[in-house]
N, CA, C and O atoms as a MOPAC input file, in Angstrom:
PM7 MOZYME 1SCF
protein

 N     -6.26800 1    -4.35100 1   -22.81000 1
 C     -5.06000 1    -5.35000 1   -22.16400 1
 C     -3.94000 1    -4.57600 1   -21.84000 1
 O     -3.22800 1    -4.82000 1   -20.86600 1
 N     -3.76100 1    -3.65800 1   -22.61400 1
 C     -2.65900 1    -2.79300 1   -22.34400 1
 C     -2.48600 1    -1.65400 1   -21.18800 1
 O     -1.48300 1    -1.22200 1   -20.61900 1
 N     -3.81300 1    -1.35800 1   -21.08000 1
 C     -3.98000 1    -0.50800 1   -19.63600 1
 C     -3.74900 1    -1.29900 1   -18.78500 1
 O     -2.83100 1    -0.88300 1   -18.07900 1
 N     -4.29100 1    -2.70400 1   -18.32900 1
 C     -3.85000 1    -3.35700 1   -17.44700 1
 C     -2.47700 1    -3.92400 1   -17.20300 1
 O     -2.13500 1    -4.34700 1   -16.09900 1
 N     -1.92300 1    -3.92300 1   -17.96200 1
 C     -0.37700 1    -3.99900 1   -17.90800 1
 C      0.43000 1    -2.91100 1   -17.53000 1
 O      1.45700 1    -3.07100 1   -16.87000 1
 N     -0.17700 1    -1.26300 1   -18.10100 1
 C      0.53500 1    -0.62300 1   -17.70800 1
 C      0.56900 1    -0.00800 1   -16.44400 1
 O      1.36000 1     0.82300 1   -15.99900 1
 N     -0.79300 1    -0.75500 1   -15.73800 1
 C     -0.95800 1    -0.49400 1   -13.90700 1
 C     -0.30700 1    -1.27800 1   -13.44800 1
 O      0.34500 1    -0.92800 1   -12.46500 1
 N     -0.17500 1    -2.69100 1   -13.93400 1
 C      0.27800 1    -3.48700 1   -12.66300 1
 C      1.54200 1    -4.45500 1   -13.53100 1
 O      1.85400 1    -5.60000 1   -13.20500 1
 N      2.00500 1    -3.85900 1   -14.41500 1
 C      3.44100 1    -4.31200 1   -14.65800 1
 C      4.60900 1    -3.47300 1   -13.20400 1
 O      5.40700 1    -4.15400 1   -12.56000 1
 N      4.45200 1    -2.22900 1   -13.02200 1
 C      4.99500 1    -1.97900 1   -12.26100 1
 C      4.83000 1    -2.52400 1   -10.70700 1
 O      5.80500 1    -3.02900 1   -10.15000 1
 N      4.06700 1    -2.45000 1   -10.30000 1
 C      3.60200 1    -3.56400 1    -9.12200 1
 C      4.30000 1    -4.59500 1    -8.98300 1
 O      5.06900 1    -4.80300 1    -8.04500 1
 N      4.06200 1    -5.39000 1    -9.99900 1
 C      5.11800 1    -6.83300 1   -10.33500 1
 C      6.39200 1    -6.45500 1   -10.45700 1
 O      7.11400 1    -7.42800 1   -10.24000 1
 N      6.82900 1    -5.76800 1   -10.63200 1
 C      8.19100 1    -5.43100 1   -10.73600 1
 C      8.62500 1    -5.10600 1    -9.81800 1
 O      9.71400 1    -5.65100 1    -9.63400 1
 N      8.20700 1    -4.13500 1    -8.70000 1
 C      8.64800 1    -3.56000 1    -7.46200 1
 C      8.48100 1    -5.22200 1    -6.53200 1
 O      9.60400 1    -5.67800 1    -6.31700 1
 N      7.51600 1    -5.99600 1    -6.06900 1
 C      7.40300 1    -6.69400 1    -5.52200 1
 C      8.62400 1    -7.79300 1    -5.87300 1
 O      9.29800 1    -8.50000 1    -5.12300 1
 N      8.62200 1    -7.65400 1    -7.17100 1
 C     10.05700 1    -9.14900 1    -7.53100 1
 C     11.39900 1    -8.45200 1    -7.17800 1
 O     12.44500 1    -8.99800 1    -6.82800 1
 N     11.10500 1    -6.91500 1    -7.37100 1
 C     12.12300 1    -6.35000 1    -7.00900 1
 C     12.57900 1    -6.95800 1    -5.50200 1
 O     13.46000 1    -7.76500 1    -5.20400 1
 N     11.88100 1    -6.43500 1    -4.91600 1
 C     12.30200 1    -6.78100 1    -3.32100 1
 C     12.27300 1    -8.16900 1    -3.12300 1
 O     13.34400 1    -8.63900 1    -2.73900 1
 N     11.38100 1    -8.92400 1    -3.27100 1
 C     11.87700 1   -10.14100 1    -3.07400 1
 C     13.18400 1   -10.61500 1    -3.47000 1
 O     13.84100 1   -11.38600 1    -2.77100 1
 N     13.54000 1   -10.19200 1    -4.51200 1
 C     15.19900 1   -10.83500 1    -4.99000 1
 C     16.30400 1    -9.56600 1    -4.39700 1
 O     17.40800 1    -9.44200 1    -4.92800 1
 N     16.04000 1    -9.01900 1    -3.70400 1
 C     16.58600 1    -8.29400 1    -2.55500 1
 C     16.87500 1    -8.80400 1    -1.36200 1
 O     18.00900 1    -8.81900 1    -0.88400 1
 N     15.86900 1    -9.24500 1    -0.82600 1
 C     15.73900 1   -10.05700 1     0.24700 1
 C     16.20200 1   -11.75500 1     0.04000 1
 O     16.43100 1   -12.50900 1     0.98700 1
 N     16.25200 1   -12.02300 1    -0.96600 1
 C     16.60900 1   -13.42900 1    -1.37700 1
 C     18.74700 1   -13.48900 1    -1.41400 1
 O     19.65100 1   -14.29700 1    -1.19800 1
 N     18.58500 1   -12.22100 1    -1.78500 1
 C     20.18500 1   -12.04900 1    -1.95900 1
 C     21.07800 1   -11.61100 1    -0.58400 1
 O     22.30800 1   -11.64400 1    -0.54800 1
 N     20.33300 1   -11.25400 1     0.37200 1
 C     20.43400 1   -10.42500 1     1.37100 1
 C     20.68800 1    -9.18200 1     1.66200 1
 O     21.28700 1    -8.82600 1     2.67700 1
 N     20.15400 1    -8.28300 1     0.60600 1
 C     20.25600 1    -6.82000 1    -0.10500 1
 C     20.04600 1    -6.39400 1     1.10100 1
 O     20.82900 1    -5.72100 1     1.77200 1
 N     18.57500 1    -6.92100 1     1.52900 1
 C     18.00400 1    -6.17200 1     2.96900 1
 C     17.76300 1    -6.82200 1     3.75600 1
 O     17.05800 1    -7.77800 1     3.43200 1
 N     18.19100 1    -6.71200 1     5.26300 1
 C     18.10500 1    -7.52600 1     6.37900 1
 C     16.67100 1    -7.52200 1     6.54600 1
 O     15.65000 1    -7.15400 1     5.96300 1
 N     17.15800 1    -8.25600 1     7.89600 1
 C     15.48800 1    -8.34900 1     8.82500 1
 C     15.09600 1    -6.84500 1     9.55600 1
 O     13.91500 1    -6.51500 1     9.66300 1
 N     16.02500 1    -6.11600 1     9.96700 1
 C     16.09800 1    -4.69700 1    10.30700 1
 C     15.51900 1    -3.85000 1     8.82100 1
 O     14.58300 1    -3.09500 1     9.08500 1
 N     15.74400 1    -3.85500 1     7.99800 1
 C     15.21600 1    -3.43500 1     6.83100 1
 C     13.97200 1    -3.51500 1     6.43500 1
 O     13.29200 1    -2.69100 1     5.82200 1
 N     13.68400 1    -4.69300 1     6.87300 1
 C     11.93000 1    -5.02600 1     6.40200 1
 C     11.07900 1    -4.58700 1     7.65300 1
 O      9.85500 1    -4.46100 1     7.62400 1
 N     11.79900 1    -4.39200 1     8.64700 1
 C     10.96400 1    -4.10600 1     9.61800 1
 C     10.91600 1    -2.70600 1     9.44500 1
 O      9.95000 1    -2.26300 1    10.06700 1
 N     11.66400 1    -1.66500 1     8.75700 1
 C     12.06500 1    -0.26600 1     8.96300 1
 C     10.97200 1     0.18100 1     7.66100 1
 O     10.28100 1     1.19100 1     7.53300 1
 N     11.15900 1    -1.16500 1     6.66900 1
 C     10.31100 1    -0.66000 1     5.39300 1
 C      8.72300 1    -0.97200 1     5.69300 1
 O      7.97600 1    -0.15100 1     5.16000 1
 N      8.12100 1    -1.92900 1     6.39100 1
 C      7.17600 1    -2.07700 1     6.63300 1
 C      6.50200 1    -1.04300 1     7.72200 1
 O      5.27900 1    -0.94300 1     7.81500 1
 N      7.21000 1    -0.45200 1     8.35600 1
 C      7.01000 1     0.61300 1     9.71100 1
 C      6.49200 1     1.72700 1     8.16400 1
 O      5.35800 1     2.03000 1     7.79400 1
 N      7.61400 1     2.03500 1     7.67100 1
 C      6.97100 1     3.22000 1     6.71600 1
 C      6.24000 1     3.18400 1     6.12300 1
 O      5.63700 1     4.23600 1     5.91000 1
 N      5.76500 1     1.82400 1     5.39700 1
 C      4.49300 1     1.40200 1     4.93800 1
 C      3.34800 1     1.37900 1     5.50100 1
 O      2.32300 1     1.16400 1     4.85400 1
 N      3.35800 1     1.59300 1     6.76800 1
 C      2.17400 1     1.16200 1     7.40800 1
 C      1.82200 1     2.73600 1     8.44100 1
 O      0.76400 1     3.26100 1     8.78800 1
 N      2.97900 1     3.02000 1     8.62500 1
 C      2.48900 1     4.73100 1     9.65400 1
 C      2.90700 1     5.86300 1     8.52900 1
 O      2.72000 1     7.00500 1     8.94900 1
 N      3.39900 1     5.79400 1     7.27700 1
 C      3.58600 1     6.82500 1     6.39800 1
 C      2.48800 1     6.46100 1     5.05500 1
 O      1.40600 1     6.96900 1     4.76300 1
 N      3.06800 1     5.65300 1     4.57700 1
 C      2.51600 1     5.22200 1     2.86700 1
 C      1.01500 1     5.39700 1     3.05000 1
 O      0.31000 1     6.39100 1     2.87200 1
 N      0.74700 1     4.30200 1     3.40800 1
 C     -0.74900 1     3.83400 1     3.89200 1
 C     -1.62700 1     4.88500 1     4.09900 1
 O     -2.73300 1     4.76800 1     3.57000 1
 N     -1.39300 1     5.90200 1     4.75300 1
 C     -2.62400 1     7.37400 1     5.66000 1
 C     -2.44200 1     8.28600 1     4.50800 1
 O     -3.27100 1     9.11200 1     4.12700 1
 N     -1.18100 1     8.04000 1     3.94400 1
 C     -0.86900 1     9.30800 1     2.79200 1
 C     -1.42900 1     9.32500 1     1.75600 1
 O     -1.86700 1    10.32700 1     1.19000 1
 N     -1.50300 1     7.68400 1     1.21300 1
 C     -2.44400 1     7.31300 1    -0.15200 1
 C     -3.73100 1     7.39900 1     0.30000 1
 O     -4.47400 1     7.84600 1    -0.57500 1
 N     -4.47400 1     7.05500 1     1.69200 1
 C     -5.66500 1     7.62300 1     2.16200 1
 C     -6.35400 1     8.90700 1     1.93600 1
 O     -7.42800 1     9.28300 1     1.46500 1
 N     -5.07100 1     9.54100 1     2.58000 1
 C     -5.55000 1    11.05900 1     2.48000 1
 C     -6.00100 1    11.77000 1     1.03500 1
 O     -6.95400 1    12.33400 1     0.49700 1
 N     -4.73000 1    11.36800 1     0.81600 1
 C     -5.26500 1    11.57000 1    -0.94300 1
 C     -5.81600 1    11.26700 1    -1.58800 1
 O     -5.70800 1    11.85200 1    -2.66500 1
 N     -6.70700 1    10.28700 1    -1.51300 1
 C     -7.93100 1     9.37400 1    -2.31400 1
 C     -8.92900 1    10.31700 1    -1.59700 1
 O     -9.67000 1    10.94700 1    -2.35200 1
 N     -9.07300 1    10.51800 1    -0.27900 1
 C    -10.08900 1    11.25700 1     0.22300 1
 C    -10.38800 1    12.94900 1    -0.18800 1
 O    -11.36200 1    13.66000 1    -0.43600 1
 N     -8.84300 1    13.08500 1    -0.08200 1
 C     -9.21600 1    14.71400 1    -0.45000 1
 C     -9.44700 1    15.13700 1    -1.83800 1
 O    -10.05200 1    16.19000 1    -2.04400 1
 N     -9.01600 1    14.40600 1    -2.81700 1
 C     -9.46600 1    14.55900 1    -4.20700 1
 C    -10.46300 1    13.96600 1    -4.84300 1
 O    -10.66300 1    13.93800 1    -6.05800 1
 N    -11.43800 1    13.22200 1    -3.50200 1
 C    -12.74000 1    12.69000 1    -4.51600 1
 C    -14.21700 1    13.86400 1    -4.09500 1
 O    -14.58900 1    14.50000 1    -3.10900 1
 N    -14.62900 1    13.66600 1    -5.34300 1
 C    -15.93900 1    14.33900 1    -4.88900 1
 C    -16.87100 1    13.96400 1    -3.40900 1
 O    -17.15900 1    12.92900 1    -2.80900 1
 N    -17.16700 1    15.58300 1    -3.20800 1
 C    -18.06000 1    15.31000 1    -2.01900 1
 C    -19.41800 1    14.56800 1    -2.24400 1
 O    -20.26400 1    14.56400 1    -3.13900 1
 N    -19.26000 1    13.95200 1    -1.05900 1
 C    -20.72200 1    13.10400 1    -1.15300 1
 C    -20.13400 1    11.60600 1    -2.40800 1
 O    -21.05400 1    10.95600 1    -2.90500 1
 N    -19.37800 1    11.40100 1    -2.60700 1
 C    -19.24000 1     9.84200 1    -3.90500 1
 C    -18.19500 1     9.21600 1    -2.96300 1
 O    -17.48900 1     8.42000 1    -3.58200 1
 N    -17.83700 1     9.33800 1    -1.50900 1
 C    -17.35400 1     8.37500 1    -1.09600 1
 C    -17.44100 1     7.14800 1    -0.86300 1
 O    -18.24300 1     7.15600 1     0.07100 1
 N    -17.09100 1     5.69300 1    -1.11400 1
 C    -17.15400 1     4.82600 1    -1.31500 1
 C    -17.09200 1     3.92000 1     0.00000 1
 O    -16.08000 1     3.28600 1     0.29800 1
 N    -18.45600 1     3.91500 1     0.88400 1
 C    -18.62900 1     3.39900 1     2.54400 1
 C    -17.85300 1     2.02800 1     2.57600 1
 O    -16.87600 1     1.94100 1     3.32000 1
 N    -18.22300 1     1.00000 1     1.84000 1
 C    -17.41400 1    -0.19300 1     1.75600 1
 C    -15.54800 1    -0.35700 1     1.94000 1
 O    -14.72600 1    -1.01100 1     2.58200 1
 N    -15.61300 1     0.69400 1     0.92500 1
 C    -14.17900 1     0.89000 1     0.69900 1
 C    -13.45700 1     1.21200 1     2.15200 1
 O    -12.45800 1     0.56800 1     2.47000 1
 N    -14.00600 1     2.24700 1     3.03500 1
 C    -13.71500 1     2.81600 1     3.93400 1
 C    -13.77100 1     1.69300 1     5.48100 1
 O    -12.99600 1     1.59400 1     6.43200 1
 N    -15.03900 1     1.00000 1     5.14700 1
 C    -15.36600 1    -0.01100 1     5.92000 1
 C    -14.03300 1    -1.06300 1     6.25900 1
 O    -13.48000 1    -1.45000 1     7.28800 1
 N    -13.82600 1    -1.32400 1     4.58300 1
 C    -13.08600 1    -2.32400 1     4.82800 1
 C    -11.42500 1    -2.46600 1     4.95300 1
 O    -10.81800 1    -3.53000 1     4.83200 1
 N    -10.82400 1    -1.16600 1     5.22200 1
 C    -10.05100 1    -0.60200 1     6.13000 1
 C     -9.88600 1     0.22200 1     7.45100 1
 O     -8.90100 1     0.29900 1     8.18600 1
 N    -10.87000 1     0.70100 1     7.53500 1
 C    -11.08400 1     1.10300 1     8.91700 1
 C    -11.86600 1    -0.00500 1    10.06700 1
 O    -11.83200 1     0.01100 1    11.29700 1
 N    -12.29000 1    -0.57600 1     9.49000 1
 C    -12.73000 1    -1.32400 1    10.33600 1
 C    -12.09400 1    -2.77900 1    10.96300 1
 O    -12.58300 1    -3.41200 1    11.89900 1
 N    -10.73900 1    -3.17200 1    10.11000 1
 C     -9.98200 1    -3.80900 1    11.24100 1
 C     -9.05000 1    -3.01900 1    12.01800 1
 O     -8.37500 1    -3.48500 1    12.93600 1
 N     -9.02700 1    -1.84100 1    11.64200 1
 C     -7.96800 1    -0.60600 1    12.29300 1
 C     -8.75900 1    -0.54900 1    13.69400 1
 O     -8.23600 1    -0.71000 1    14.79600 1
 N     -9.91800 1    -0.32800 1    13.47900 1
 C    -10.64800 1    -0.41700 1    14.55500 1
 C    -10.67800 1    -1.66200 1    15.73700 1
 O    -10.46100 1    -1.57800 1    16.94600 1
 N    -11.02700 1    -2.82000 1    14.91600 1
 C    -11.05400 1    -4.16900 1    15.93400 1
 C     -9.47100 1    -4.18100 1    16.52400 1
 O     -9.34800 1    -4.24500 1    17.74700 1
 N     -8.36300 1    -4.12700 1    15.75900 1
 C     -7.12500 1    -4.20000 1    16.31100 1
 C     -6.87200 1    -3.38600 1    17.66600 1
 O     -6.49000 1    -3.85300 1    18.73900 1
 N     -7.20900 1    -1.92200 1    17.32500 1
 C     -7.18300 1    -0.57100 1    18.51700 1
 C     -7.70000 1    -1.46100 1    19.38700 1
 O     -7.95200 1    -1.12000 1    20.54300 1

């Protein structure tokens, strides 16, 4: 249980902080759009690249790649 909270606590805290900042007006609509652009255009591809670069050859999870790249292809 401790391992689970070690992983989830920072994620939940980050979401709560973002919600709180938006709720009190610290982040505007333009700030939300900029953060969204950073996540979708820089952070997510970098995370996927790092995950694929550190994976052992032949151990790629095709279901995971299909879950991400399938909708990307459909939207394209």
